[in-house]
PyMOL CGO cylinders between C-alpha atoms (Angstrom):
from pymol import cmd
from pymol.cgo import CYLINDER

trace = [
    CYLINDER, -25.19, -49.75, -27.34, -22.43, -49.15, -24.76, 0.3, 1, 1, 1, 1, 1, 1,
    CYLINDER, -22.43, -49.15, -24.76, -20.26, -47.58, -27.44, 0.3, 1, 1, 1, 1, 1, 1,
    CYLINDER, -20.26, -47.58, -27.44, -23.07, -45.18, -28.37, 0.3, 1, 1, 1, 1, 1, 1,
    CYLINDER, -23.07, -45.18, -28.37, -23.54, -44.20, -24.71, 0.3, 1, 1, 1, 1, 1, 1,
    CYLINDER, -23.54, -44.20, -24.71, -19.77, -43.65, -24.33, 0.3, 1, 1, 1, 1, 1, 1,
    CYLINDER, -19.77, -43.65, -24.33, -19.73, -41.55, -27.53, 0.3, 1, 1, 1, 1, 1, 1,
    CYLINDER, -19.73, -41.55, -27.53, -22.68, -39.45, -26.27, 0.3, 1, 1, 1, 1, 1, 1,
    CYLINDER, -22.68, -39.45, -26.27, -21.06, -39.02, -22.87, 0.3, 1, 1, 1, 1, 1, 1,
    CYLINDER, -21.06, -39.02, -22.87, -17.73, -37.95, -24.38, 0.3, 1, 1, 1, 1, 1, 1,
    CYLINDER, -17.73, -37.95, -24.38, -19.42, -35.65, -26.88, 0.3, 1, 1, 1, 1, 1, 1,
    CYLINDER, -19.42, -35.65, -26.88, -21.37, -33.76, -24.16, 0.3, 1, 1, 1, 1, 1, 1,
    CYLINDER, -21.37, -33.76, -24.16, -18.52, -33.59, -21.67, 0.3, 1, 1, 1, 1, 1, 1,
    CYLINDER, -18.52, -33.59, -21.67, -16.03, -32.27, -24.27, 0.3, 1, 1, 1, 1, 1, 1,
    CYLINDER, -16.03, -32.27, -24.27, -18.59, -29.83, -25.62, 0.3, 1, 1, 1, 1, 1, 1,
    CYLINDER, -18.59, -29.83, -25.62, -19.13, -28.45, -22.12, 0.3, 1, 1, 1, 1, 1, 1,
    CYLINDER, -19.13, -28.45, -22.12, -15.47, -28.25, -21.31, 0.3, 1, 1, 1, 1, 1, 1,
    CYLINDER, -15.47, -28.25, -21.31, -14.61, -26.34, -24.51, 0.3, 1, 1, 1, 1, 1, 1,
    CYLINDER, -14.61, -26.34, -24.51, -17.62, -24.02, -24.41, 0.3, 1, 1, 1, 1, 1, 1,
    CYLINDER, -17.62, -24.02, -24.41, -16.93, -20.33, -23.99, 0.3, 1, 1, 1, 1, 1, 1,
    CYLINDER, -16.93, -20.33, -23.99, -18.38, -18.81, -20.80, 0.3, 1, 1, 1, 1, 1, 1,
    CYLINDER, -18.38, -18.81, -20.80, -21.46, -16.88, -21.91, 0.3, 1, 1, 1, 1, 1, 1,
    CYLINDER, -21.46, -16.88, -21.91, -21.99, -15.26, -18.53, 0.3, 1, 1, 1, 1, 1, 1,
    CYLINDER, -21.99, -15.26, -18.53, -18.87, -13.08, -18.63, 0.3, 1, 1, 1, 1, 1, 1,
    CYLINDER, -18.87, -13.08, -18.63, -19.64, -9.40, -19.13, 0.3, 1, 1, 1, 1, 1, 1,
    CYLINDER, -19.64, -9.40, -19.13, -17.31, -6.47, -19.52, 0.3, 1, 1, 1, 1, 1, 1,
    CYLINDER, -17.31, -6.47, -19.52, -18.53, -5.29, -16.14, 0.3, 1, 1, 1, 1, 1, 1,
    CYLINDER, -18.53, -5.29, -16.14, -16.74, -8.27, -14.63, 0.3, 1, 1, 1, 1, 1, 1,
    CYLINDER, -16.74, -8.27, -14.63, -13.45, -6.73, -15.69, 0.3, 1, 1, 1, 1, 1, 1,
    CYLINDER, -13.45, -6.73, -15.69, -14.08, -3.01, -15.52, 0.3, 1, 1, 1, 1, 1, 1,
    CYLINDER, -14.08, -3.01, -15.52, -16.19, -0.49, -13.66, 0.3, 1, 1, 1, 1, 1, 1,
    CYLINDER, -16.19, -0.49, -13.66, -17.84, 1.33, -16.53, 0.3, 1, 1, 1, 1, 1, 1,
    CYLINDER, -17.84, 1.33, -16.53, -18.89, 4.92, -15.89, 0.3, 1, 1, 1, 1, 1, 1,
    CYLINDER, -18.89, 4.92, -15.89, -18.84, 4.83, -12.12, 0.3, 1, 1, 1, 1, 1, 1,
    CYLINDER, -18.84, 4.83, -12.12, -17.11, 3.18, -9.13, 0.3, 1, 1, 1, 1, 1, 1,
    CYLINDER, -17.11, 3.18, -9.13, -17.80, 3.27, -5.37, 0.3, 1, 1, 1, 1, 1, 1,
    CYLINDER, -17.80, 3.27, -5.37, -14.97, 3.78, -2.93, 0.3, 1, 1, 1, 1, 1, 1,
    CYLINDER, -14.97, 3.78, -2.93, -14.08, 0.83, -0.71, 0.3, 1, 1, 1, 1, 1, 1,
    CYLINDER, -14.08, 0.83, -0.71, -15.44, 2.60, 2.43, 0.3, 1, 1, 1, 1, 1, 1,
    CYLINDER, -15.44, 2.60, 2.43, -18.54, 3.76, 0.50, 0.3, 1, 1, 1, 1, 1, 1,
    CYLINDER, -18.54, 3.76, 0.50, -17.80, 7.45, 1.37, 0.3, 1, 1, 1, 1, 1, 1,
    CYLINDER, -17.80, 7.45, 1.37, -17.71, 8.57, -2.27, 0.3, 1, 1, 1, 1, 1, 1,
    CYLINDER, -17.71, 8.57, -2.27, -18.43, 7.56, -5.87, 0.3, 1, 1, 1, 1, 1, 1,
    CYLINDER, -18.43, 7.56, -5.87, -16.24, 8.34, -8.79, 0.3, 1, 1, 1, 1, 1, 1,
    CYLINDER, -16.24, 8.34, -8.79, -18.08, 8.78, -12.09, 0.3, 1, 1, 1, 1, 1, 1,
    CYLINDER, -18.08, 8.78, -12.09, -17.73, 10.24, -15.55, 0.3, 1, 1, 1, 1, 1, 1,
    CYLINDER, -17.73, 10.24, -15.55, -19.94, 13.15, -16.49, 0.3, 1, 1, 1, 1, 1, 1,
    CYLINDER, -19.94, 13.15, -16.49, -20.45, 14.18, -20.13, 0.3, 1, 1, 1, 1, 1, 1,
    CYLINDER, -20.45, 14.18, -20.13, -19.62, 17.75, -21.20, 0.3, 1, 1, 1, 1, 1, 1,
    CYLINDER, -19.62, 17.75, -21.20, -21.90, 19.76, -23.38, 0.3, 1, 1, 1, 1, 1, 1,
    CYLINDER, -21.90, 19.76, -23.38, -19.26, 21.12, -25.78, 0.3, 1, 1, 1, 1, 1, 1,
    CYLINDER, -19.26, 21.12, -25.78, -17.23, 19.21, -28.32, 0.3, 1, 1, 1, 1, 1, 1,
    CYLINDER, -17.23, 19.21, -28.32, -13.41, 19.26, -28.13, 0.3, 1, 1, 1, 1, 1, 1,
    CYLINDER, -13.41, 19.26, -28.13, -11.16, 19.63, -31.11, 0.3, 1, 1, 1, 1, 1, 1,
    CYLINDER, -11.16, 19.63, -31.11, -7.81, 17.89, -30.49, 0.3, 1, 1, 1, 1, 1, 1,
    CYLINDER, -7.81, 17.89, -30.49, -4.60, 17.28, -32.32, 0.3, 1, 1, 1, 1, 1, 1,
    CYLINDER, -4.60, 17.28, -32.32, -4.14, 13.55, -32.87, 0.3, 1, 1, 1, 1, 1, 1,
    CYLINDER, -4.14, 13.55, -32.87, -1.12, 11.36, -33.80, 0.3, 1, 1, 1, 1, 1, 1,
    CYLINDER, -1.12, 11.36, -33.80, -2.29, 10.88, -37.41, 0.3, 1, 1, 1, 1, 1, 1,
    CYLINDER, -2.29, 10.88, -37.41, -5.02, 13.50, -37.80, 0.3, 1, 1, 1, 1, 1, 1,
    CYLINDER, -5.02, 13.50, -37.80, -7.02, 16.03, -35.80, 0.3, 1, 1, 1, 1, 1, 1,
    CYLINDER, -7.02, 16.03, -35.80, -10.24, 14.75, -34.27, 0.3, 1, 1, 1, 1, 1, 1,
    CYLINDER, -10.24, 14.75, -34.27, -13.35, 16.04, -32.59, 0.3, 1, 1, 1, 1, 1, 1,
    CYLINDER, -13.35, 16.04, -32.59, -14.56, 14.42, -29.39, 0.3, 1, 1, 1, 1, 1, 1,
    CYLINDER, -14.56, 14.42, -29.39, -18.35, 15.05, -29.48, 0.3, 1, 1, 1, 1, 1, 1,
    CYLINDER, -18.35, 15.05, -29.48, -19.24, 14.11, -25.94, 0.3, 1, 1, 1, 1, 1, 1,
    CYLINDER, -19.24, 14.11, -25.94, -16.09, 14.29, -23.81, 0.3, 1, 1, 1, 1, 1, 1,
    CYLINDER, -16.09, 14.29, -23.81, -16.26, 13.18, -20.22, 0.3, 1, 1, 1, 1, 1, 1,
    CYLINDER, -16.26, 13.18, -20.22, -14.70, 14.53, -17.04, 0.3, 1, 1, 1, 1, 1, 1,
    CYLINDER, -14.70, 14.53, -17.04, -14.12, 12.49, -13.88, 0.3, 1, 1, 1, 1, 1, 1,
    CYLINDER, -14.12, 12.49, -13.88, -16.28, 13.66, -10.96, 0.3, 1, 1, 1, 1, 1, 1,
    CYLINDER, -16.28, 13.66, -10.96, -16.49, 12.67, -7.32, 0.3, 1, 1, 1, 1, 1, 1,
    CYLINDER, -16.49, 12.67, -7.32, -19.78, 12.44, -5.42, 0.3, 1, 1, 1, 1, 1, 1,
    CYLINDER, -19.78, 12.44, -5.42, -19.47, 12.70, -1.61, 0.3, 1, 1, 1, 1, 1, 1,
    CYLINDER, -19.47, 12.70, -1.61, -22.20, 10.54, 0.06, 0.3, 1, 1, 1, 1, 1, 1,
    CYLINDER, -22.20, 10.54, 0.06, -22.00, 12.37, 3.37, 0.3, 1, 1, 1, 1, 1, 1,
    CYLINDER, -22.00, 12.37, 3.37, -22.42, 15.91, 2.05, 0.3, 1, 1, 1, 1, 1, 1,
    CYLINDER, -22.42, 15.91, 2.05, -24.48, 14.81, -0.92, 0.3, 1, 1, 1, 1, 1, 1,
    CYLINDER, -24.48, 14.81, -0.92, -22.43, 17.01, -3.24, 0.3, 1, 1, 1, 1, 1, 1,
    CYLINDER, -22.43, 17.01, -3.24, -20.32, 16.40, -6.34, 0.3, 1, 1, 1, 1, 1, 1,
    CYLINDER, -20.32, 16.40, -6.34, -17.39, 18.23, -7.89, 0.3, 1, 1, 1, 1, 1, 1,
    CYLINDER, -17.39, 18.23, -7.89, -15.11, 17.87, -10.85, 0.3, 1, 1, 1, 1, 1, 1,
    CYLINDER, -15.11, 17.87, -10.85, -12.03, 15.85, -10.00, 0.3, 1, 1, 1, 1, 1, 1,
    CYLINDER, -12.03, 15.85, -10.00, -10.18, 15.52, -13.25, 0.3, 1, 1, 1, 1, 1, 1,
    CYLINDER, -10.18, 15.52, -13.25, -11.35, 17.92, -15.99, 0.3, 1, 1, 1, 1, 1, 1,
    CYLINDER, -11.35, 17.92, -15.99, -10.58, 18.89, -19.57, 0.3, 1, 1, 1, 1, 1, 1,
    CYLINDER, -10.58, 18.89, -19.57, -10.07, 22.43, -18.24, 0.3, 1, 1, 1, 1, 1, 1,
    CYLINDER, -10.07, 22.43, -18.24, -6.65, 21.56, -16.70, 0.3, 1, 1, 1, 1, 1, 1,
    CYLINDER, -6.65, 21.56, -16.70, -5.74, 17.95, -17.30, 0.3, 1, 1, 1, 1, 1, 1,
    CYLINDER, -5.74, 17.95, -17.30, -4.33, 17.99, -20.86, 0.3, 1, 1, 1, 1, 1, 1,
    CYLINDER, -4.33, 17.99, -20.86, -1.83, 20.77, -20.12, 0.3, 1, 1, 1, 1, 1, 1,
    CYLINDER, -1.83, 20.77, -20.12, -0.78, 19.23, -16.73, 0.3, 1, 1, 1, 1, 1, 1,
    CYLINDER, -0.78, 19.23, -16.73, -0.42, 15.77, -18.27, 0.3, 1, 1, 1, 1, 1, 1,
    CYLINDER, -0.42, 15.77, -18.27, 1.68, 17.13, -21.12, 0.3, 1, 1, 1, 1, 1, 1,
    CYLINDER, 1.68, 17.13, -21.12, 4.17, 18.49, -18.57, 0.3, 1, 1, 1, 1, 1, 1,
    CYLINDER, 4.17, 18.49, -18.57, 4.48, 15.08, -16.92, 0.3, 1, 1, 1, 1, 1, 1,
    CYLINDER, 4.48, 15.08, -16.92, 4.43, 12.66, -19.86, 0.3, 1, 1, 1, 1, 1, 1,
    CYLINDER, 4.43, 12.66, -19.86, 7.73, 12.53, -21.74, 0.3, 1, 1, 1, 1, 1, 1,
    CYLINDER, 7.73, 12.53, -21.74, 8.12, 12.04, -25.50, 0.3, 1, 1, 1, 1, 1, 1,
    CYLINDER, 8.12, 12.04, -25.50, 4.40, 12.40, -26.23, 0.3, 1, 1, 1, 1, 1, 1,
    CYLINDER, 4.40, 12.40, -26.23, 3.35, 15.64, -27.92, 0.3, 1, 1, 1, 1, 1, 1,
    CYLINDER, 3.35, 15.64, -27.92, -0.35, 15.06, -28.30, 0.3, 1, 1, 1, 1, 1, 1,
    CYLINDER, -0.35, 15.06, -28.30, -3.15, 15.90, -25.86, 0.3, 1, 1, 1, 1, 1, 1,
    CYLINDER, -3.15, 15.90, -25.86, -4.44, 13.31, -23.48, 0.3, 1, 1, 1, 1, 1, 1,
    CYLINDER, -4.44, 13.31, -23.48, -7.83, 13.57, -21.83, 0.3, 1, 1, 1, 1, 1, 1,
    CYLINDER, -7.83, 13.57, -21.83, -9.43, 12.18, -18.62, 0.3, 1, 1, 1, 1, 1, 1,
    CYLINDER, -9.43, 12.18, -18.62, -11.34, 9.51, -20.53, 0.3, 1, 1, 1, 1, 1, 1,
    CYLINDER, -11.34, 9.51, -20.53, -8.14, 8.20, -22.14, 0.3, 1, 1, 1, 1, 1, 1,
    CYLINDER, -8.14, 8.20, -22.14, -7.13, 6.41, -18.93, 0.3, 1, 1, 1, 1, 1, 1,
    CYLINDER, -7.13, 6.41, -18.93, -8.22, 3.46, -16.82, 0.3, 1, 1, 1, 1, 1, 1,
    CYLINDER, -8.22, 3.46, -16.82, -8.44, 4.51, -13.14, 0.3, 1, 1, 1, 1, 1, 1,
    CYLINDER, -8.44, 4.51, -13.14, -7.45, 2.14, -10.37, 0.3, 1, 1, 1, 1, 1, 1,
    CYLINDER, -7.45, 2.14, -10.37, -8.60, 3.30, -6.94, 0.3, 1, 1, 1, 1, 1, 1,
    CYLINDER, -8.60, 3.30, -6.94, -6.29, 1.79, -4.29, 0.3, 1, 1, 1, 1, 1, 1,
    CYLINDER, -6.29, 1.79, -4.29, -7.50, 0.54, -0.93, 0.3, 1, 1, 1, 1, 1, 1,
    CYLINDER, -7.50, 0.54, -0.93, -6.48, 3.80, 0.77, 0.3, 1, 1, 1, 1, 1, 1,
    CYLINDER, -6.48, 3.80, 0.77, -9.49, 5.43, -0.92, 0.3, 1, 1, 1, 1, 1, 1,
    CYLINDER, -9.49, 5.43, -0.92, -7.25, 8.31, -1.89, 0.3, 1, 1, 1, 1, 1, 1,
    CYLINDER, -7.25, 8.31, -1.89, -4.89, 7.20, -4.64, 0.3, 1, 1, 1, 1, 1, 1,
    CYLINDER, -4.89, 7.20, -4.64, -5.85, 6.81, -8.31, 0.3, 1, 1, 1, 1, 1, 1,
    CYLINDER, -5.85, 6.81, -8.31, -3.38, 5.06, -10.59, 0.3, 1, 1, 1, 1, 1, 1,
    CYLINDER, -3.38, 5.06, -10.59, -4.04, 6.16, -14.16, 0.3, 1, 1, 1, 1, 1, 1,
    CYLINDER, -4.04, 6.16, -14.16, -2.98, 3.78, -16.96, 0.3, 1, 1, 1, 1, 1, 1,
    CYLINDER, -2.98, 3.78, -16.96, -3.16, 5.04, -20.54, 0.3, 1, 1, 1, 1, 1, 1,
    CYLINDER, -3.16, 5.04, -20.54, -5.78, 3.04, -22.36, 0.3, 1, 1, 1, 1, 1, 1,
    CYLINDER, -5.78, 3.04, -22.36, -5.89, 4.14, -25.95, 0.3, 1, 1, 1, 1, 1, 1,
    CYLINDER, -5.89, 4.14, -25.95, -2.84, 6.20, -26.81, 0.3, 1, 1, 1, 1, 1, 1,
    CYLINDER, -2.84, 6.20, -26.81, 0.86, 5.51, -26.96, 0.3, 1, 1, 1, 1, 1, 1,
    CYLINDER, 0.86, 5.51, -26.96, 1.52, 7.15, -23.66, 0.3, 1, 1, 1, 1, 1, 1,
    CYLINDER, 1.52, 7.15, -23.66, 4.81, 6.01, -22.18, 0.3, 1, 1, 1, 1, 1, 1,
    CYLINDER, 4.81, 6.01, -22.18, 3.95, 6.87, -18.59, 0.3, 1, 1, 1, 1, 1, 1,
    CYLINDER, 3.95, 6.87, -18.59, 1.31, 6.04, -16.02, 0.3, 1, 1, 1, 1, 1, 1,
    CYLINDER, 1.31, 6.04, -16.02, 0.07, 8.71, -13.68, 0.3, 1, 1, 1, 1, 1, 1,
    CYLINDER, 0.07, 8.71, -13.68, -0.93, 8.98, -10.00, 0.3, 1, 1, 1, 1, 1, 1,
    CYLINDER, -0.93, 8.98, -10.00, -3.63, 11.29, -8.75, 0.3, 1, 1, 1, 1, 1, 1,
    CYLINDER, -3.63, 11.29, -8.75, -3.96, 12.15, -5.05, 0.3, 1, 1, 1, 1, 1, 1,
    CYLINDER, -3.96, 12.15, -5.05, -7.71, 12.75, -4.46, 0.3, 1, 1, 1, 1, 1, 1,
    CYLINDER, -7.71, 12.75, -4.46, -7.42, 14.72, -1.20, 0.3, 1, 1, 1, 1, 1, 1,
    CYLINDER, -7.42, 14.72, -1.20, -4.55, 16.96, -2.44, 0.3, 1, 1, 1, 1, 1, 1,
    CYLINDER, -4.55, 16.96, -2.44, -5.79, 17.11, -6.06, 0.3, 1, 1, 1, 1, 1, 1,
    CYLINDER, -5.79, 17.11, -6.06, -2.21, 16.43, -7.14, 0.3, 1, 1, 1, 1, 1, 1,
    CYLINDER, -2.21, 16.43, -7.14, -1.20, 14.69, -10.42, 0.3, 1, 1, 1, 1, 1, 1,
    CYLINDER, -1.20, 14.69, -10.42, 2.24, 13.23, -10.84, 0.3, 1, 1, 1, 1, 1, 1,
    CYLINDER, 2.24, 13.23, -10.84, 4.09, 10.48, -12.74, 0.3, 1, 1, 1, 1, 1, 1,
    CYLINDER, 4.09, 10.48, -12.74, 3.61, 6.99, -11.34, 0.3, 1, 1, 1, 1, 1, 1,
    CYLINDER, 3.61, 6.99, -11.34, 6.79, 5.68, -9.65, 0.3, 1, 1, 1, 1, 1, 1,
    CYLINDER, 6.79, 5.68, -9.65, 7.27, 2.10, -10.78, 0.3, 1, 1, 1, 1, 1, 1,
    CYLINDER, 7.27, 2.10, -10.78, 8.98, 1.26, -7.47, 0.3, 1, 1, 1, 1, 1, 1,
    CYLINDER, 8.98, 1.26, -7.47, 5.54, 1.00, -5.88, 0.3, 1, 1, 1, 1, 1, 1,
    CYLINDER, 5.54, 1.00, -5.88, 5.25, -2.56, -7.23, 0.3, 1, 1, 1, 1, 1, 1,
    CYLINDER, 5.25, -2.56, -7.23, 1.78, -2.45, -8.59, 0.3, 1, 1, 1, 1, 1, 1,
    CYLINDER, 1.78, -2.45, -8.59, 1.56, -5.02, -11.39, 0.3, 1, 1, 1, 1, 1, 1,
    CYLINDER, 1.56, -5.02, -11.39, -0.89, -4.54, -14.27, 0.3, 1, 1, 1, 1, 1, 1,
    CYLINDER, -0.89, -4.54, -14.27, -2.22, -7.78, -15.64, 0.3, 1, 1, 1, 1, 1, 1,
    CYLINDER, -2.22, -7.78, -15.64, -3.56, -7.72, -19.24, 0.3, 1, 1, 1, 1, 1, 1,
    CYLINDER, -3.56, -7.72, -19.24, -4.37, -3.99, -18.74, 0.3, 1, 1, 1, 1, 1, 1,
    CYLINDER, -4.37, -3.99, -18.74, -7.65, -4.70, -16.96, 0.3, 1, 1, 1, 1, 1, 1,
    CYLINDER, -7.65, -4.70, -16.96, -6.79, -6.10, -13.50, 0.3, 1, 1, 1, 1, 1, 1,
    CYLINDER, -6.79, -6.10, -13.50, -4.07, -4.70, -11.22, 0.3, 1, 1, 1, 1, 1, 1,
    CYLINDER, -4.07, -4.70, -11.22, -2.41, -6.76, -8.51, 0.3, 1, 1, 1, 1, 1, 1,
    CYLINDER, -2.41, -6.76, -8.51, -0.59, -5.47, -5.45, 0.3, 1, 1, 1, 1, 1, 1,
    CYLINDER, -0.59, -5.47, -5.45, 0.98, -7.96, -3.06, 0.3, 1, 1, 1, 1, 1, 1,
    CYLINDER, 0.98, -7.96, -3.06, 2.99, -7.57, 0.11, 0.3, 1, 1, 1, 1, 1, 1,
    CYLINDER, 2.99, -7.57, 0.11, 2.94, -6.94, 3.89, 0.3, 1, 1, 1, 1, 1, 1,
    CYLINDER, 2.94, -6.94, 3.89, 1.06, -3.94, 5.33, 0.3, 1, 1, 1, 1, 1, 1,
    CYLINDER, 1.06, -3.94, 5.33, 3.00, -4.25, 8.57, 0.3, 1, 1, 1, 1, 1, 1,
    CYLINDER, 3.00, -4.25, 8.57, 5.18, -6.76, 10.43, 0.3, 1, 1, 1, 1, 1, 1,
    CYLINDER, 5.18, -6.76, 10.43, 2.04, -8.22, 12.17, 0.3, 1, 1, 1, 1, 1, 1,
    CYLINDER, 2.04, -8.22, 12.17, 0.12, -8.76, 8.94, 0.3, 1, 1, 1, 1, 1, 1,
    CYLINDER, 0.12, -8.76, 8.94, 0.14, -11.77, 6.69, 0.3, 1, 1, 1, 1, 1, 1,
    CYLINDER, 0.14, -11.77, 6.69, 1.31, -11.58, 3.05, 0.3, 1, 1, 1, 1, 1, 1,
    CYLINDER, 1.31, -11.58, 3.05, -1.70, -10.36, 1.10, 0.3, 1, 1, 1, 1, 1, 1,
    CYLINDER, -1.70, -10.36, 1.10, -2.53, -9.67, -2.52, 0.3, 1, 1, 1, 1, 1, 1,
    CYLINDER, -2.53, -9.67, -2.52, -5.16, -7.09, -3.55, 0.3, 1, 1, 1, 1, 1, 1,
    CYLINDER, -5.16, -7.09, -3.55, -6.70, -7.13, -6.97, 0.3, 1, 1, 1, 1, 1, 1,
    CYLINDER, -6.70, -7.13, -6.97, -8.18, -3.99, -8.50, 0.3, 1, 1, 1, 1, 1, 1,
    CYLINDER, -8.18, -3.99, -8.50, -10.39, -3.57, -11.57, 0.3, 1, 1, 1, 1, 1, 1,
    CYLINDER, -10.39, -3.57, -11.57, -10.31, -0.12, -13.20, 0.3, 1, 1, 1, 1, 1, 1,
    CYLINDER, -10.31, -0.12, -13.20, -12.91, 2.53, -13.77, 0.3, 1, 1, 1, 1, 1, 1,
    CYLINDER, -12.91, 2.53, -13.77, -13.21, 3.38, -17.49, 0.3, 1, 1, 1, 1, 1, 1,
    CYLINDER, -13.21, 3.38, -17.49, -15.33, 5.87, -19.44, 0.3, 1, 1, 1, 1, 1, 1,
    CYLINDER, -15.33, 5.87, -19.44, -18.29, 4.76, -21.57, 0.3, 1, 1, 1, 1, 1, 1,
    CYLINDER, -18.29, 4.76, -21.57, -16.54, 6.61, -24.42, 0.3, 1, 1, 1, 1, 1, 1,
    CYLINDER, -16.54, 6.61, -24.42, -13.54, 4.35, -24.14, 0.3, 1, 1, 1, 1, 1, 1,
    CYLINDER, -13.54, 4.35, -24.14, -15.46, 1.17, -25.00, 0.3, 1, 1, 1, 1, 1, 1,
    CYLINDER, -15.46, 1.17, -25.00, -17.77, 2.73, -27.64, 0.3, 1, 1, 1, 1, 1, 1,
]
cmd.load_cgo(trace, "trace")
């Protein structure tokens, strides 16, 4: 009888310990479609365009039926505007990204909003892009990401930044999960 109880106990404890976590959702690792700023002043979100886009791909041309632009909604003025758009982004990104001759679009990136509520780090999510980008929200300026900033990307979903903000501060690590387009996961 004791052996049966021990077997049942071992069976249930090992089954529990090897069970996959059913409660994990993709929203635990990504902001999908929209993200609030840390100070709650604005929301970044993807908005679908009405027209399809024909693009030259690595292996074949493709049509993106419902492309998405990145918009910003200002909670104080209750207004929104296009932040990163198909209208200018592919040509500007092509100037910055080296050794990649195909168009990249706003929805092809994962966006990490840093704690300053002004800097977006853009990491290529689906294409063989050999560069990450930085977008300054207030200046509307796009440039290549300087790797000396020491932002570490972990398994391409979570970003980690550690260090001292000032001499009076303690060593601190910030973790960021990215904003991605619905089209990226569909």
